[in-house]
C-alpha positions as CSV (number, residue, x, y, z in Angstrom):
1,M,100.4,75.2,68.2
2,S,103.3,75.7,70.4
3,E,102.7,76.7,73.9
4,E,103.7,80.5,75.0
5,K,106.3,80.9,78.0
6,N,105.3,82.5,80.6
7,E,106.6,86.0,81.0
8,L,107.2,87.0,84.5
9,F,108.3,90.4,86.5
10,Y,110.4,90.6,89.5
11,L,109.3,93.8,91.6
12,E,111.7,94.1,94.2
13,L,110.1,96.0,97.4
14,K,111.5,96.7,100.6
15,D,110.8,93.5,101.9
16,G,111.1,91.4,99.3
17,R,110.5,89.8,95.7
18,V,107.1,90.1,94.4
19,I,106.6,87.9,91.4
20,I,103.8,89.1,88.7
21,E,102.8,86.6,85.6
22,T,101.9,88.7,82.6
23,R,98.3,87.7,81.1
24,S,99.0,89.1,77.4
25,D,95.8,86.7,76.6
26,L,93.8,89.2,78.3
27,A,95.9,92.9,77.9
28,S,98.6,92.4,75.2
29,N,98.6,95.9,74.4
30,H,98.9,96.6,77.9
31,V,101.8,93.8,78.8
32,E,103.9,95.1,76.2
33,R,103.3,98.5,77.4
34,I,104.9,97.6,80.9
35,K,107.6,95.4,79.1
36,L,108.5,98.5,77.0
37,L,109.0,100.9,80.5
38,V,110.4,98.0,82.3
39,S,113.1,97.4,79.7
40,E,114.0,101.1,79.8
41,G,114.2,101.1,83.7
42,K,111.5,103.6,84.0
43,Y,109.8,101.5,86.8
44,N,113.3,101.5,89.2
45,G,112.4,104.1,92.4
46,V,108.8,104.6,91.7
47,V,107.2,105.1,94.7
48,F,103.4,103.6,95.6
49,H,101.8,107.0,96.3
50,R,98.3,105.6,96.7
51,V,97.7,103.1,99.3
52,I,94.4,102.1,100.5
53,D,94.0,99.2,103.2
54,G,92.2,96.5,102.3
55,F,92.0,97.9,98.8
56,M,95.0,98.3,96.7
57,A,98.3,99.9,96.3
58,Q,99.0,102.2,93.3
59,T,101.9,103.1,91.8
60,G,103.5,103.3,88.0
61,D,104.0,107.1,87.8
62,I,107.2,107.3,85.9
63,K,107.0,111.0,85.5
64,F,106.5,112.6,88.9
65,G,106.8,109.2,90.9
66,N,110.2,108.3,90.5
67,S,112.0,109.3,93.2
68,N,115.1,108.7,91.2
69,N,114.7,111.3,88.8
70,D,114.7,115.4,88.7
71,E,111.0,115.2,88.1
72,Y,110.1,113.8,91.1
73,N,107.1,115.3,93.2
74,L,105.5,113.8,95.5
75,S,102.4,116.1,95.5
76,R,102.0,115.5,91.7
77,A,102.6,111.6,92.0
78,G,99.4,109.9,90.7
79,T,98.9,112.5,87.7
80,G,101.8,111.9,85.3
81,G,103.1,109.0,83.1
82,S,104.9,108.2,80.1
83,E,105.9,110.0,77.3
84,L,103.9,107.6,75.2
85,P,100.3,107.8,74.1
86,D,97.6,106.6,76.3
87,L,96.3,102.7,75.9
88,K,92.8,101.8,74.5
89,A,91.2,99.8,76.9
90,E,91.3,95.9,77.2
91,F,88.6,94.9,79.9
92,S,87.9,91.4,80.3
93,K,86.2,89.1,82.7
94,T,89.0,88.2,84.6
95,S,88.1,89.2,88.2
96,H,90.0,91.8,90.2
97,G,90.8,89.4,92.9
98,R,93.5,89.5,95.7
99,G,96.8,89.9,93.6
100,A,95.3,91.1,90.6
101,V,97.6,94.0,88.8
102,S,95.3,96.0,86.8
103,M,95.9,99.3,85.0
104,A,95.1,102.8,86.7
105,R,93.5,105.4,84.4
106,A,91.6,108.4,84.5
107,Q,88.0,108.9,83.5
108,D,88.4,108.1,80.0
109,P,88.1,104.4,79.8
110,D,91.0,104.7,77.4
111,S,93.3,106.7,79.6
112,A,95.7,103.9,80.7
113,N,99.4,104.7,80.2
114,S,101.9,103.7,83.1
115,Q,100.5,103.6,86.2
116,F,98.9,100.6,87.8
117,F,98.1,98.8,91.0
118,I,98.0,95.5,92.6
119,C,94.5,94.9,94.8
120,F,95.1,93.7,98.5
121,K,91.5,91.5,98.6
122,D,88.8,90.9,96.2
123,C,87.9,94.2,94.2
124,S,85.3,92.4,91.7
125,F,83.4,95.7,91.6
126,L,86.4,96.9,89.7
127,D,85.9,93.9,86.8
128,G,85.1,95.3,83.3
129,Q,86.1,98.8,84.2
130,Y,90.0,98.5,84.6
131,T,92.4,96.5,82.4
132,V,93.8,93.7,84.3
133,W,97.4,92.8,82.9
134,G,99.2,90.4,85.6
135,Q,98.5,88.8,88.6
136,V,100.7,88.2,91.6
137,I,102.1,84.6,92.1
138,E,104.6,85.0,95.0
139,G,105.2,87.4,97.9
140,M,101.9,88.8,98.1
141,E,102.8,88.5,101.5
142,Y,105.5,92.0,100.8
143,V,102.6,93.6,98.9
144,D,100.6,93.5,102.5
145,K,103.6,95.6,103.9
146,I,103.7,98.6,101.7
147,K,103.3,101.5,103.6
148,L,99.1,102.8,103.7
149,G,98.2,106.0,102.9
150,E,96.2,108.2,104.6
151,G,92.3,109.1,104.2
152,S,89.7,108.1,101.3
153,S,92.5,109.0,99.1
154,G,95.0,106.7,100.3
155,S,97.8,109.4,99.7
156,V,101.3,108.3,101.4
157,T,103.8,110.7,102.9
158,D,107.2,109.1,102.8
159,P,105.9,106.0,100.5
160,D,107.4,102.8,99.7
161,K,109.0,102.4,96.2
162,I,109.7,99.7,93.4
163,I,113.3,99.1,94.1
164,T,114.1,97.4,90.7
165,M,111.6,96.0,88.3
166,E,112.9,93.5,85.6
167,L,111.6,91.1,83.0
168,V,112.3,87.3,83.0
169,T,111.2,84.4,81.3
170,K,110.2,81.0,82.6
C-alpha cells in the first residue's frame, strides 16, 4: 500500500501565507472541486465576505465575491458559487476545531459548491453538519488578522481577500 502525498494549498493573504492541508480521506469530492477551481485561478481575488469574531471567516463566492471580475458585487457576495453542480455532503466525525476548513452551504446539506470557511476557534457544534475538507497547518496567525465583519451576520465592508490560492504537493 503506497502512502499518499499530502496536498497543500497556499493561500496568500495581505499579512502572509496560510497553508491548508487537504483531507481527501474525509471529503474527496470536495477536495477535488476546490483543486479544480484553484487550478482555474477562480479563488484569486475572492473576498472574505462574512467574518465573525470568535467563529469563522467565510470566502469562496467565485461569482459575486471575486474582486477581479466584472460580476463582483459585495452586496451579493455569499449568494453565488461556481457554474458546476452542487456537491453531495461528505460529513464526518472530524471536529471543526481551530483551523478547520469546511464547506459553506445553504439549508440543504447537499448545497455546497465553492464557498468555504476557516474556524477561528472550536466550532464543534458544526460537527456532522458541514463538510470538513482541510486543516490550516501554518499561518493561522494571518487568518486571525482577516478583517472582521459587523453584526450577527458578520458582513464585511471593504473586506480582505485571497490574493492567490495555489495547490502544491508535499
